[in-house]
PDB file of N, CA, C, O and CB in Angstrom:
ATOM      1  N   MET A   1      32.638  30.322-164.899  1.00  0.00           N
ATOM      2  CA  MET A   1      32.628  29.578-166.130  1.00  0.00           C
ATOM      3  C   MET A   1      31.387  28.684-166.120  1.00  0.00           C
ATOM      4  O   MET A   1      31.080  28.035-165.120  1.00  0.00           O
ATOM      5  CB  MET A   1      33.938  28.748-166.302  1.00  0.00           C
ATOM      6  N   CYS A   2      30.695  28.665-167.232  1.00  0.00           N
ATOM      7  CA  CYS A   2      29.472  27.868-167.295  1.00  0.00           C
ATOM      8  C   CYS A   2      29.815  26.391-167.464  1.00  0.00           C
ATOM      9  O   CYS A   2      30.950  26.032-167.776  1.00  0.00           O
ATOM     10  CB  CYS A   2      28.568  28.348-168.452  1.00  0.00           C
ATOM     11  N   MET A   3      28.815  25.549-167.252  1.00  0.00           N
ATOM     12  CA  MET A   3      29.065  24.103-167.294  1.00  0.00           C
ATOM     13  C   MET A   3      29.495  23.650-168.682  1.00  0.00           C
ATOM     14  O   MET A   3      30.272  22.703-168.803  1.00  0.00           O
ATOM     15  CB  MET A   3      27.816  23.336-166.862  1.00  0.00           C
ATOM     16  N   PHE A   4      29.005  24.306-169.734  1.00  0.00           N
ATOM     17  CA  PHE A   4      29.403  23.919-171.085  1.00  0.00           C
ATOM     18  C   PHE A   4      30.858  24.297-171.340  1.00  0.00           C
ATOM     19  O   PHE A   4      31.620  23.511-171.905  1.00  0.00           O
ATOM     20  CB  PHE A   4      28.486  24.582-172.132  1.00  0.00           C
ATOM     21  N   CYS A   5      31.238  25.492-170.926  1.00  0.00           N
ATOM     22  CA  CYS A   5      32.611  25.946-171.144  1.00  0.00           C
ATOM     23  C   CYS A   5      33.606  25.124-170.322  1.00  0.00           C
ATOM     24  O   CYS A   5      34.739  24.916-170.759  1.00  0.00           O
ATOM     25  CB  CYS A   5      32.740  27.431-170.792  1.00  0.00           C
ATOM     26  N   ALA A   6      33.207  24.663-169.162  1.00  0.00           N
ATOM     27  CA  ALA A   6      34.079  23.841-168.329  1.00  0.00           C
ATOM     28  C   ALA A   6      34.185  22.419-168.872  1.00  0.00           C
ATOM     29  O   ALA A   6      35.200  21.755-168.660  1.00  0.00           O
ATOM     30  CB  ALA A   6      33.567  23.814-166.890  1.00  0.00           C
ATOM     31  N   ALA A   7      33.164  21.946-169.563  1.00  0.00           N
ATOM     32  CA  ALA A   7      33.176  20.583-170.080  1.00  0.00           C
ATOM     33  C   ALA A   7      34.112  20.408-171.270  1.00  0.00           C
ATOM     34  O   ALA A   7      34.589  19.302-171.523  1.00  0.00           O
ATOM     35  CB  ALA A   7      31.784  20.178-170.472  1.00  0.00           C
ATOM     36  N   ILE A   8      34.378  21.483-171.998  1.00  0.00           N
ATOM     37  CA  ILE A   8      35.215  21.375-173.197  1.00  0.00           C
ATOM     38  C   ILE A   8      36.647  20.964-172.850  1.00  0.00           C
ATOM     39  O   ILE A   8      37.121  19.964-173.391  1.00  0.00           O
ATOM     40  CB  ILE A   8      35.225  22.706-173.956  1.00  0.00           C
ATOM     41  N   PRO A   9      37.362  21.683-171.974  1.00  0.00           N
ATOM     42  CA  PRO A   9      38.723  21.228-171.670  1.00  0.00           C
ATOM     43  C   PRO A   9      38.755  19.915-170.899  1.00  0.00           C
ATOM     44  O   PRO A   9      39.718  19.156-171.019  1.00  0.00           O
ATOM     45  CB  PRO A   9      39.450  22.284-170.881  1.00  0.00           C
ATOM     46  N   ALA A  10      37.725  19.632-170.111  1.00  0.00           N
ATOM     47  CA  ALA A  10      37.688  18.356-169.386  1.00  0.00           C
ATOM     48  C   ALA A  10      37.561  17.193-170.372  1.00  0.00           C
ATOM     49  O   ALA A  10      38.249  16.183-170.228  1.00  0.00           O
ATOM     50  CB  ALA A  10      36.511  18.335-168.372  1.00  0.00           C
ATOM     51  N   ALA A  11      36.697  17.327-171.359  1.00  0.00           N
ATOM     52  CA  ALA A  11      36.533  16.276-172.362  1.00  0.00           C
ATOM     53  C   ALA A  11      37.804  16.116-173.189  1.00  0.00           C
ATOM     54  O   ALA A  11      38.179  14.996-173.535  1.00  0.00           O
ATOM     55  CB  ALA A  11      35.339  16.588-173.278  1.00  0.00           C
ATOM     56  N   ALA A  12      38.461  17.212-173.504  1.00  0.00           N
ATOM     57  CA  ALA A  12      39.710  17.133-174.269  1.00  0.00           C
ATOM     58  C   ALA A  12      40.794  16.405-173.472  1.00  0.00           C
ATOM     59  O   ALA A  12      41.531  15.592-174.029  1.00  0.00           O
ATOM     60  CB  ALA A  12      40.194  18.544-174.655  1.00  0.00           C
ATOM     61  N   ALA A  13      40.893  16.689-172.193  1.00  0.00           N
ATOM     62  CA  ALA A  13      41.907  16.048-171.361  1.00  0.00           C
ATOM     63  C   ALA A  13      41.636  14.555-171.213  1.00  0.00           C
ATOM     64  O   ALA A  13      42.562  13.747-171.284  1.00  0.00           O
ATOM     65  CB  ALA A  13      41.961  16.709-169.985  1.00  0.00           C
ATOM     66  N   ILE A  14      40.387  14.190-171.010  1.00  0.00           N
ATOM     67  CA  ILE A  14      40.033  12.769-170.880  1.00  0.00           C
ATOM     68  C   ILE A  14      40.296  12.033-172.191  1.00  0.00           C
ATOM     69  O   ILE A  14      40.840  10.929-172.186  1.00  0.00           O
ATOM     70  CB  ILE A  14      38.549  12.611-170.468  1.00  0.00           C
ATOM     71  N   GLY A  15      39.912  12.643-173.309  1.00  0.00           N
ATOM     72  CA  GLY A  15      40.146  12.020-174.606  1.00  0.00           C
ATOM     73  C   GLY A  15      41.622  11.847-174.912  1.00  0.00           C
ATOM     74  O   GLY A  15      42.031  10.811-175.436  1.00  0.00           O
ATOM     75  N   ALA A  16      42.424  12.850-174.589  1.00  0.00           N
ATOM     76  CA  ALA A  16      43.872  12.747-174.816  1.00  0.00           C
ATOM     77  C   ALA A  16      44.477  11.646-173.951  1.00  0.00           C
ATOM     78  O   ALA A  16      45.354  10.908-174.400  1.00  0.00           O
ATOM     79  CB  ALA A  16      44.565  14.095-174.519  1.00  0.00           C
ATOM     80  N   ASN A  17      44.013  11.538-172.727  1.00  0.00           N
ATOM     81  CA  ASN A  17      44.518  10.496-171.825  1.00  0.00           C
ATOM     82  C   ASN A  17      44.146   9.108-172.341  1.00  0.00           C
ATOM     83  O   ASN A  17      44.986   8.208-172.354  1.00  0.00           O
ATOM     84  CB  ASN A  17      43.962  10.699-170.399  1.00  0.00           C
ATOM     85  N   LEU A  18      42.909   8.928-172.762  1.00  0.00           N
ATOM     86  CA  LEU A  18      42.488   7.630-173.287  1.00  0.00           C
ATOM     87  C   LEU A  18      43.251   7.265-174.558  1.00  0.00           C
ATOM     88  O   LEU A  18      43.626   6.109-174.752  1.00  0.00           O
ATOM     89  CB  LEU A  18      40.986   7.635-173.566  1.00  0.00           C
ATOM     90  N   ASN A  19      43.478   8.252-175.420  1.00  0.00           N
ATOM     91  CA  ASN A  19      44.221   8.006-176.650  1.00  0.00           C
ATOM     92  C   ASN A  19      45.662   7.604-176.343  1.00  0.00           C
ATOM     93  O   ASN A  19      46.197   6.687-176.967  1.00  0.00           O
ATOM     94  CB  ASN A  19      44.196   9.250-177.547  1.00  0.00           C
ATOM     95  N   ALA A  20      46.287   8.282-175.391  1.00  0.00           N
ATOM     96  CA  ALA A  20      47.663   7.955-175.017  1.00  0.00           C
ATOM     97  C   ALA A  20      47.756   6.553-174.412  1.00  0.00           C
ATOM     98  O   ALA A  20      48.695   5.813-174.703  1.00  0.00           O
ATOM     99  CB  ALA A  20      48.205   8.993-174.024  1.00  0.00           C
ATOM    100  N   LYS A  21      46.787   6.188-173.574  1.00  0.00           N
ATOM    101  CA  LYS A  21      46.792   4.848-172.979  1.00  0.00           C
ATOM    102  C   LYS A  21      46.616   3.774-174.045  1.00  0.00           C
ATOM    103  O   LYS A  21      47.259   2.727-173.985  1.00  0.00           O
ATOM    104  CB  LYS A  21      45.686   4.724-171.925  1.00  0.00           C
ATOM    105  N   GLN A  22      45.753   4.029-175.013  1.00  0.00           N
ATOM    106  CA  GLN A  22      45.522   3.051-176.075  1.00  0.00           C
ATOM    107  C   GLN A  22      46.786   2.869-176.908  1.00  0.00           C
ATOM    108  O   GLN A  22      47.155   1.741-177.236  1.00  0.00           O
ATOM    109  CB  GLN A  22      44.346   3.488-176.973  1.00  0.00           C
ATOM    110  N   LYS A  23      47.446   3.962-177.248  1.00  0.00           N
ATOM    111  CA  LYS A  23      48.674   3.858-178.037  1.00  0.00           C
ATOM    112  C   LYS A  23      49.782   3.166-177.250  1.00  0.00           C
ATOM    113  O   LYS A  23      50.556   2.399-177.823  1.00  0.00           O
ATOM    114  CB  LYS A  23      49.138   5.245-178.482  1.00  0.00           C
ATOM    115  N   ALA A  24      49.869   3.424-175.949  1.00  0.00           N
ATOM    116  CA  ALA A  24      50.886   2.767-175.129  1.00  0.00           C
ATOM    117  C   ALA A  24      50.622   1.270-175.039  1.00  0.00           C
ATOM    118  O   ALA A  24      51.559   0.473-175.082  1.00  0.00           O
ATOM    119  CB  ALA A  24      50.924   3.383-173.724  1.00  0.00           C
ATOM    120  N   THR A  25      49.366   0.883-174.915  1.00  0.00           N
ATOM    121  CA  THR A  25      49.009  -0.534-174.866  1.00  0.00           C
ATOM    122  C   THR A  25      49.353  -1.219-176.183  1.00  0.00           C
ATOM    123  O   THR A  25      49.881  -2.331-176.186  1.00  0.00           O
ATOM    124  CB  THR A  25      47.512  -0.705-174.552  1.00  0.00           C
ATOM    125  N   GLN A  26      49.056  -0.557-177.308  1.00  0.00           N
ATOM    126  CA  GLN A  26      49.380  -1.131-178.611  1.00  0.00           C
ATOM    127  C   GLN A  26      50.895  -1.247-178.795  1.00  0.00           C
ATOM    128  O   GLN A  26      51.384  -2.249-179.317  1.00  0.00           O
ATOM    129  CB  GLN A  26      48.771  -0.279-179.737  1.00  0.00           C
ATOM    130  N   ARG A  27      51.627  -0.234-178.370  1.00  0.00           N
ATOM    131  CA  ARG A  27      53.081  -0.248-178.497  1.00  0.00           C
ATOM    132  C   ARG A  27      53.688  -1.361-177.640  1.00  0.00           C
ATOM    133  O   ARG A  27      54.600  -2.061-178.081  1.00  0.00           O
ATOM    134  CB  ARG A  27      53.670   1.117-178.094  1.00  0.00           C
ATOM    135  N   ALA A  28      53.181  -1.522-176.421  1.00  0.00           N
ATOM    136  CA  ALA A  28      53.689  -2.569-175.535  1.00  0.00           C
ATOM    137  C   ALA A  28      53.397  -3.955-176.096  1.00  0.00           C
ATOM    138  O   ALA A  28      54.225  -4.858-175.976  1.00  0.00           O
ATOM    139  CB  ALA A  28      53.077  -2.430-174.140  1.00  0.00           C
ATOM    140  N   ALA A  29      52.237  -4.130-176.703  1.00  0.00           N
ATOM    141  CA  ALA A  29      51.889  -5.426-177.284  1.00  0.00           C
ATOM    142  C   ALA A  29      52.783  -5.728-178.484  1.00  0.00           C
ATOM    143  O   ALA A  29      53.206  -6.870-178.665  1.00  0.00           O
ATOM    144  CB  ALA A  29      50.404  -5.453-177.702  1.00  0.00           C
ATOM    145  N   GLU A  30      53.073  -4.727-179.298  1.00  0.00           N
ATOM    146  CA  GLU A  30      53.950  -4.935-180.453  1.00  0.00           C
ATOM    147  C   GLU A  30      55.373  -5.271-180.004  1.00  0.00           C
ATOM    148  O   GLU A  30      56.030  -6.119-180.609  1.00  0.00           O
ATOM    149  CB  GLU A  30      53.959  -3.684-181.353  1.00  0.00           C
ATOM    150  N   GLU A  31      55.848  -4.613-178.952  1.00  0.00           N
ATOM    151  CA  GLU A  31      57.190  -4.887-178.448  1.00  0.00           C
ATOM    152  C   GLU A  31      57.276  -6.288-177.847  1.00  0.00           C
ATOM    153  O   GLU A  31      58.315  -6.942-177.937  1.00  0.00           O
ATOM    154  CB  GLU A  31      57.590  -3.841-177.406  1.00  0.00           C
ATOM    155  N   ALA A  32      56.194  -6.744-177.238  1.00  0.00           N
ATOM    156  CA  ALA A  32      56.166  -8.077-176.639  1.00  0.00           C
ATOM    157  C   ALA A  32      55.944  -9.160-177.689  1.00  0.00           C
ATOM    158  O   ALA A  32      56.094 -10.348-177.401  1.00  0.00           O
ATOM    159  CB  ALA A  32      55.076  -8.155-175.577  1.00  0.00           C
ATOM    160  N   GLY A  33      55.588  -8.754-178.906  1.00  0.00           N
ATOM    161  CA  GLY A  33      55.362  -9.717-179.975  1.00  0.00           C
ATOM    162  C   GLY A  33      54.002 -10.365-179.939  1.00  0.00           C
ATOM    163  O   GLY A  33      53.799 -11.407-180.563  1.00  0.00           O
ATOM    164  N   THR A  34      53.070  -9.777-179.227  1.00  0.00           N
ATOM    165  CA  THR A  34      51.708 -10.310-179.174  1.00  0.00           C
ATOM    166  C   THR A  34      50.784  -9.452-180.030  1.00  0.00           C
ATOM    167  O   THR A  34      51.138  -8.355-180.461  1.00  0.00           O
ATOM    168  CB  THR A  34      51.193 -10.369-177.712  1.00  0.00           C
ATOM    169  N   GLU A  35      49.628  -9.972-180.253  1.00  0.00           N
ATOM    170  CA  GLU A  35      48.633  -9.245-181.041  1.00  0.00           C
ATOM    171  C   GLU A  35      48.050  -8.104-180.196  1.00  0.00           C
ATOM    172  O   GLU A  35      47.532  -8.345-179.106  1.00  0.00           O
ATOM    173  CB  GLU A  35      47.501 -10.207-181.530  1.00  0.00           C
ATOM    174  N   PRO A  36      48.132  -6.858-180.698  1.00  0.00           N
ATOM    175  CA  PRO A  36      47.556  -5.755-179.918  1.00  0.00           C
ATOM    176  C   PRO A  36      46.030  -5.833-179.917  1.00  0.00           C
ATOM    177  O   PRO A  36      45.433  -6.373-180.849  1.00  0.00           O
ATOM    178  CB  PRO A  36      48.018  -4.393-180.484  1.00  0.00           C
ATOM    179  N   PRO A  37      45.405  -5.299-178.880  1.00  0.00           N
ATOM    180  CA  PRO A  37      43.939  -5.302-178.854  1.00  0.00           C
ATOM    181  C   PRO A  37      43.403  -4.430-179.992  1.00  0.00           C
ATOM    182  O   PRO A  37      44.102  -3.538-180.473  1.00  0.00           O
ATOM    183  CB  PRO A  37      43.408  -4.794-177.480  1.00  0.00           C
ATOM    184  N   PRO A  38      42.178  -4.684-180.419  1.00  0.00           N
ATOM    185  CA  PRO A  38      41.632  -3.884-181.520  1.00  0.00           C
ATOM    186  C   PRO A  38      41.519  -2.414-181.109  1.00  0.00           C
ATOM    187  O   PRO A  38      41.165  -2.082-179.978  1.00  0.00           O
ATOM    188  CB  PRO A  38      40.249  -4.427-181.952  1.00  0.00           C
ATOM    189  N   ALA A  39      41.833  -1.557-182.070  1.00  0.00           N
ATOM    190  CA  ALA A  39      41.811  -0.113-181.801  1.00  0.00           C
ATOM    191  C   ALA A  39      40.371   0.384-181.702  1.00  0.00           C
ATOM    192  O   ALA A  39      39.498  -0.030-182.465  1.00  0.00           O
ATOM    193  CB  ALA A  39      42.572   0.663-182.906  1.00  0.00           C
ATOM    194  N   LYS A  40      40.151   1.269-180.759  1.00  0.00           N
ATOM    195  CA  LYS A  40      38.844   1.901-180.586  1.00  0.00           C
ATOM    196  C   LYS A  40      38.918   3.316-181.160  1.00  0.00           C
ATOM    197  O   LYS A  40      39.991   3.920-181.157  1.00  0.00           O
ATOM    198  CB  LYS A  40      38.417   1.925-179.073  1.00  0.00           C
ATOM    199  N   PRO A  41      37.810   3.853-181.648  1.00  0.00           N
ATOM    200  CA  PRO A  41      37.847   5.189-182.260  1.00  0.00           C
ATOM    201  C   PRO A  41      37.841   6.307-181.206  1.00  0.00           C
ATOM    202  O   PRO A  41      36.889   7.083-181.117  1.00  0.00           O
ATOM    203  CB  PRO A  41      36.653   5.363-183.207  1.00  0.00           C
ATOM    204  N   VAL A  42      38.905   6.375-180.423  1.00  0.00           N
ATOM    205  CA  VAL A  42      38.967   7.334-179.325  1.00  0.00           C
ATOM    206  C   VAL A  42      38.969   8.769-179.845  1.00  0.00           C
ATOM    207  O   VAL A  42      38.294   9.630-179.280  1.00  0.00           O
ATOM    208  CB  VAL A  42      40.210   7.084-178.471  1.00  0.00           C
ATOM    209  N   ALA A  43      39.710   9.033-180.903  1.00  0.00           N
ATOM    210  CA  ALA A  43      39.804  10.400-181.424  1.00  0.00           C
ATOM    211  C   ALA A  43      38.450  10.885-181.942  1.00  0.00           C
ATOM    212  O   ALA A  43      38.077  12.036-181.714  1.00  0.00           O
ATOM    213  CB  ALA A  43      40.854  10.475-182.546  1.00  0.00           C
ATOM    214  N   LYS A  44      37.725  10.031-182.623  1.00  0.00           N
ATOM    215  CA  LYS A  44      36.415  10.420-183.144  1.00  0.00           C
ATOM    216  C   LYS A  44      35.419  10.652-182.012  1.00  0.00           C
ATOM    217  O   LYS A  44      34.620  11.587-182.058  1.00  0.00           O
ATOM    218  CB  LYS A  44      35.882   9.349-184.099  1.00  0.00           C
ATOM    219  N   LEU A  45      35.476   9.794-180.999  1.00  0.00           N
ATOM    220  CA  LEU A  45      34.575   9.971-179.860  1.00  0.00           C
ATOM    221  C   LEU A  45      34.922  11.242-179.075  1.00  0.00           C
ATOM    222  O   LEU A  45      34.037  11.932-178.568  1.00  0.00           O
ATOM    223  CB  LEU A  45      34.638   8.743-178.934  1.00  0.00           C
ATOM    224  N   THR A  46      36.210  11.535-178.984  1.00  0.00           N
ATOM    225  CA  THR A  46      36.623  12.760-178.308  1.00  0.00           C
ATOM    226  C   THR A  46      36.126  13.981-179.072  1.00  0.00           C
ATOM    227  O   THR A  46      35.650  14.945-178.472  1.00  0.00           O
ATOM    228  CB  THR A  46      38.152  12.808-178.160  1.00  0.00           C
ATOM    229  N   LEU A  47      36.238  13.937-180.384  1.00  0.00           N
ATOM    230  CA  LEU A  47      35.748  15.047-181.198  1.00  0.00           C
ATOM    231  C   LEU A  47      34.245  15.245-180.994  1.00  0.00           C
ATOM    232  O   LEU A  47      33.780  16.379-180.875  1.00  0.00           O
ATOM    233  CB  LEU A  47      36.057  14.799-182.687  1.00  0.00           C
ATOM    234  N   ALA A  48      33.498  14.166-180.955  1.00  0.00           N
ATOM    235  CA  ALA A  48      32.053  14.268-180.707  1.00  0.00           C
ATOM    236  C   ALA A  48      31.780  14.822-179.313  1.00  0.00           C
ATOM    237  O   ALA A  48      30.842  15.595-179.114  1.00  0.00           O
ATOM    238  CB  ALA A  48      31.378  12.892-180.869  1.00  0.00           C
ATOM    239  N   ALA A  49      32.607  14.420-178.353  1.00  0.00           N
ATOM    240  CA  ALA A  49      32.433  14.919-176.991  1.00  0.00           C
ATOM    241  C   ALA A  49      32.834  16.381-176.874  1.00  0.00           C
ATOM    242  O   ALA A  49      32.429  17.048-175.922  1.00  0.00           O
ATOM    243  CB  ALA A  49      33.242  14.081-176.016  1.00  0.00           C
ATOM    244  N   LEU A  50      33.612  16.894-177.804  1.00  0.00           N
ATOM    245  CA  LEU A  50      33.973  18.309-177.794  1.00  0.00           C
ATOM    246  C   LEU A  50      32.955  19.168-178.543  1.00  0.00           C
ATOM    247  O   LEU A  50      32.705  20.313-178.168  1.00  0.00           O
ATOM    248  CB  LEU A  50      35.352  18.496-178.405  1.00  0.00           C
ATOM    249  N   ILE A  51      32.381  18.617-179.588  1.00  0.00           N
ATOM    250  CA  ILE A  51      31.426  19.388-180.391  1.00  0.00           C
ATOM    251  C   ILE A  51      30.133  19.637-179.626  1.00  0.00           C
ATOM    252  O   ILE A  51      29.582  20.736-179.697  1.00  0.00           O
ATOM    253  CB  ILE A  51      31.123  18.661-181.704  1.00  0.00           C
ATOM    254  N   ALA A  52      29.641  18.649-178.903  1.00  0.00           N
ATOM    255  CA  ALA A  52      28.370  18.785-178.188  1.00  0.00           C
ATOM    256  C   ALA A  52      28.395  19.930-177.167  1.00  0.00           C
ATOM    257  O   ALA A  52      27.499  20.773-177.205  1.00  0.00           O
ATOM    258  CB  ALA A  52      28.029  17.476-177.484  1.00  0.00           C
ATOM    259  N   PRO A  53      29.376  20.003-176.255  1.00  0.00           N
ATOM    260  CA  PRO A  53      29.370  21.139-175.332  1.00  0.00           C
ATOM    261  C   PRO A  53      29.708  22.465-176.009  1.00  0.00           C
ATOM    262  O   PRO A  53      29.304  23.520-175.520  1.00  0.00           O
ATOM    263  CB  PRO A  53      30.347  20.887-174.213  1.00  0.00           C
ATOM    264  N   ALA A  54      30.434  22.433-177.115  1.00  0.00           N
ATOM    265  CA  ALA A  54      30.711  23.679-177.832  1.00  0.00           C
ATOM    266  C   ALA A  54      29.417  24.263-178.393  1.00  0.00           C
ATOM    267  O   ALA A  54      29.188  25.470-178.307  1.00  0.00           O
ATOM    268  CB  ALA A  54      31.731  23.440-178.970  1.00  0.00           C
ATOM    269  N   ILE A  55      28.581  23.414-178.961  1.00  0.00           N
ATOM    270  CA  ILE A  55      27.284  23.877-179.469  1.00  0.00           C
ATOM    271  C   ILE A  55      26.414  24.346-178.312  1.00  0.00           C
ATOM    272  O   ILE A  55      25.751  25.379-178.407  1.00  0.00           O
ATOM    273  CB  ILE A  55      26.568  22.753-180.263  1.00  0.00           C
ATOM    274  N   GLY A  56      26.416  23.589-177.223  1.00  0.00           N
ATOM    275  CA  GLY A  56      25.648  24.008-176.046  1.00  0.00           C
ATOM    276  C   GLY A  56      26.124  25.336-175.499  1.00  0.00           C
ATOM    277  O   GLY A  56      25.309  26.145-175.055  1.00  0.00           O
ATOM    278  N   SER A  57      27.421  25.582-175.521  1.00  0.00           N
ATOM    279  CA  SER A  57      27.970  26.842-175.038  1.00  0.00           C
ATOM    280  C   SER A  57      27.533  28.010-175.914  1.00  0.00           C
ATOM    281  O   SER A  57      27.162  29.071-175.412  1.00  0.00           O
ATOM    282  CB  SER A  57      29.489  26.768-174.983  1.00  0.00           C
ATOM    283  N   VAL A  58      27.582  27.805-177.224  1.00  0.00           N
ATOM    284  CA  VAL A  58      27.156  28.871-178.137  1.00  0.00           C
ATOM    285  C   VAL A  58      25.683  29.190-177.923  1.00  0.00           C
ATOM    286  O   VAL A  58      25.303  30.358-177.854  1.00  0.00           O
ATOM    287  CB  VAL A  58      27.409  28.467-179.606  1.00  0.00           C
ATOM    288  N   VAL A  59      24.862  28.166-177.819  1.00  0.00           N
ATOM    289  CA  VAL A  59      23.424  28.388-177.609  1.00  0.00           C
ATOM    290  C   VAL A  59      23.182  29.078-176.270  1.00  0.00           C
ATOM    291  O   VAL A  59      22.382  30.010-176.185  1.00  0.00           O
ATOM    292  CB  VAL A  59      22.648  27.048-177.667  1.00  0.00           C
ATOM    293  N   TYR A  60      23.863  28.629-175.238  1.00  0.00           N
ATOM    294  CA  TYR A  60      23.666  29.225-173.921  1.00  0.00           C
ATOM    295  C   TYR A  60      24.076  30.694-173.905  1.00  0.00           C
ATOM    296  O   TYR A  60      23.338  31.543-173.405  1.00  0.00           O
ATOM    297  CB  TYR A  60      24.455  28.452-172.870  1.00  0.00           C
ATOM    298  N   HIS A  61      25.242  30.991-174.448  1.00  0.00           N
ATOM    299  CA  HIS A  61      25.755  32.356-174.355  1.00  0.00           C
ATOM    300  C   HIS A  61      25.093  33.322-175.327  1.00  0.00           C
ATOM    301  O   HIS A  61      25.153  34.533-175.114  1.00  0.00           O
ATOM    302  CB  HIS A  61      27.231  32.354-174.594  1.00  0.00           C
ATOM    303  N   THR A  62      24.467  32.828-176.381  1.00  0.00           N
ATOM    304  CA  THR A  62      23.826  33.735-177.330  1.00  0.00           C
ATOM    305  C   THR A  62      22.311  33.806-177.175  1.00  0.00           C
ATOM    306  O   THR A  62      21.709  34.825-177.516  1.00  0.00           O
ATOM    307  CB  THR A  62      24.161  33.315-178.728  1.00  0.00           C
ATOM    308  N   VAL A  63      21.685  32.752-176.669  1.00  0.00           N
ATOM    309  CA  VAL A  63      20.219  32.726-176.606  1.00  0.00           C
ATOM    310  C   VAL A  63      19.712  32.745-175.171  1.00  0.00           C
ATOM    311  O   VAL A  63      18.905  33.603-174.812  1.00  0.00           O
ATOM    312  CB  VAL A  63      19.682  31.492-177.323  1.00  0.00           C
ATOM    313  N   ILE A  64      20.168  31.823-174.357  1.00  0.00           N
ATOM    314  CA  ILE A  64      19.593  31.634-173.031  1.00  0.00           C
ATOM    315  C   ILE A  64      20.048  32.698-172.046  1.00  0.00           C
ATOM    316  O   ILE A  64      19.220  33.291-171.354  1.00  0.00           O
ATOM    317  CB  ILE A  64      19.951  30.271-172.503  1.00  0.00           C
ATOM    318  N   SER A  65      21.329  32.945-171.971  1.00  0.00           N
ATOM    319  CA  SER A  65      21.857  33.896-171.008  1.00  0.00           C
ATOM    320  C   SER A  65      21.293  35.308-171.180  1.00  0.00           C
ATOM    321  O   SER A  65      20.940  35.931-170.179  1.00  0.00           O
ATOM    322  CB  SER A  65      23.349  33.936-171.116  1.00  0.00           C
ATOM    323  N   PRO A  66      21.192  35.845-172.411  1.00  0.00           N
ATOM    324  CA  PRO A  66      20.587  37.180-172.560  1.00  0.00           C
ATOM    325  C   PRO A  66      19.131  37.250-172.128  1.00  0.00           C
ATOM    326  O   PRO A  66      18.679  38.293-171.656  1.00  0.00           O
ATOM    327  CB  PRO A  66      20.689  37.623-173.986  1.00  0.00           C
ATOM    328  N   ILE A  67      18.386  36.155-172.281  1.00  0.00           N
ATOM    329  CA  ILE A  67      16.979  36.153-171.880  1.00  0.00           C
ATOM    330  C   ILE A  67      16.859  36.301-170.375  1.00  0.00           C
ATOM    331  O   ILE A  67      15.988  37.022-169.891  1.00  0.00           O
ATOM    332  CB  ILE A  67      16.281  34.864-172.344  1.00  0.00           C
ATOM    333  N   TRP A  68      17.731  35.622-169.625  1.00  0.00           N
ATOM    334  CA  TRP A  68      17.679  35.678-168.177  1.00  0.00           C
ATOM    335  C   TRP A  68      18.351  36.939-167.627  1.00  0.00           C
ATOM    336  O   TRP A  68      18.220  37.252-166.444  1.00  0.00           O
ATOM    337  CB  TRP A  68      18.333  34.444-167.591  1.00  0.00           C
ATOM    338  N   GLY A  69      19.053  37.643-168.473  1.00  0.00           N
ATOM    339  CA  GLY A  69      19.778  38.822-168.014  1.00  0.00           C
ATOM    340  C   GLY A  69      21.012  38.487-167.216  1.00  0.00           C
ATOM    341  O   GLY A  69      21.475  39.307-166.424  1.00  0.00           O
ATOM    342  N   LEU A  70      21.551  37.312-167.404  1.00  0.00           N
ATOM    343  CA  LEU A  70      22.746  36.885-166.682  1.00  0.00           C
ATOM    344  C   LEU A  70      23.979  37.277-167.486  1.00  0.00           C
ATOM    345  O   LEU A  70      24.317  36.630-168.478  1.00  0.00           O
ATOM    346  CB  LEU A  70      22.722  35.352-166.417  1.00  0.00           C
ATOM    347  N   THR A  71      24.627  38.309-167.063  1.00  0.00           N
ATOM    348  CA  THR A  71      25.865  38.708-167.711  1.00  0.00           C
ATOM    349  C   THR A  71      26.951  38.766-166.655  1.00  0.00           C
ATOM    350  O   THR A  71      26.931  39.626-165.775  1.00  0.00           O
ATOM    351  CB  THR A  71      25.714  40.074-168.439  1.00  0.00           C
ATOM    352  N   PHE A  72      27.880  37.865-166.745  1.00  0.00           N
ATOM    353  CA  PHE A  72      28.956  37.788-165.760  1.00  0.00           C
ATOM    354  C   PHE A  72      30.264  38.358-166.311  1.00  0.00           C
ATOM    355  O   PHE A  72      31.297  38.287-165.646  1.00  0.00           O
ATOM    356  CB  PHE A  72      29.163  36.340-165.320  1.00  0.00           C
ATOM    357  N   PHE A  73      30.227  38.908-167.485  1.00  0.00           N
ATOM    358  CA  PHE A  73      31.460  39.411-168.091  1.00  0.00           C
ATOM    359  C   PHE A  73      31.599  40.891-167.921  1.00  0.00           C
ATOM    360  O   PHE A  73      32.584  41.475-168.375  1.00  0.00           O
ATOM    361  CB  PHE A  73      31.512  39.068-169.549  1.00  0.00           C
TER     362      PHE A  73
END
């Protein structure tokens, strides 16, 4: 698996974990009756972190890999 293809599920897992932690922190603050910390745009940042390696993967597998003659499939 190329580095771009491996980065996609890793970024998704990290983003999901950060989103879950943020929601748990907000829920705990609401239950305690305190002001929750300001929300960060975790979902949008995760989406950006997924789009970048996806584009890199498409470019690598359609342009770069055929030039080098690297076919592992």
